C-alpha positions, 0 to 999 in steps of 0.5 A: 457514452455518458454512463460509461465506466472507465477502468484505469490500469494501476499496476499488475498482480500475479494470480497465485494458485495455492491456498497456502501462502509461503515466501522464499526470502532471499538477499533481494528481500532485505530492506535497510532502514537508515537515518540517511533516508529519513530525517530524525530531527526537524526544526521548524522556525516560521517567520511568525509563530512558535518555533518547533522541534519534531523528532520520531519519538512519537513513532516509537510508541507504536507496537511492532505488531501494529507495523506488521498489520499495516504492512499485511493490510497494504499487501492485501489491499494491493495484490490480493483481490478477486476478479470483482475487486473485493479483498481476499480476507482469508489470506490476511492471517497468513500475510501477517505471519509472513510479514512478521517473519520478514521483519525478523529475517530481512529488516535491517535497522542501522544508525539507531533506526527502528521498525516503526519507520516502516509506517512511513508510506515510502518505506511501507511500499518498498517493504510490501513490494519485497514481501510480495515478490518473495511470495510470488517467487516461492509459488510453484506452478503456473502463475497468471499475470493480471492487471489491477484496474481502478474503476472510475466514474467519469465526470459529465462534460458541459459540452456533451449534448446529452448532459442534462445537469445535476439538478432538474430545473422547474419553471415557476409560475 
């Protein structure tokens, strides 16, 4: 089967029946940002070249609304897709509202940290998982667990007898 499409299982999502999203933020939705988890000042002193000091000051220049948009987009990309794999764009404004509410109610910043640290991928994944679990927990009625599949075109193998190569060869006369 040289033209077969392989679908890799990347996770699961709940298919929610309601058109309007709500979230019940409980104690398990709380996320704590601390300097224990992220270095706030790094000194880079290579053997050759100029020594550099890196801080998180540039990260503070991002607006909190931008952080909310990034989180909402990640939730949309990961969990809110139809059976064809297309994003359900109409839930984005609802997700932004829920993310902003989550940032007000459940995000705890300790040790001089700030919400923009959620732009780091590890923090972003943790926050999005907490928000999505709160959305699923608040939904009433039946929920259907669906696999998240990633379609992948396989690379042809040279040992495959049907493999013809990427280019056709022509004889020179």
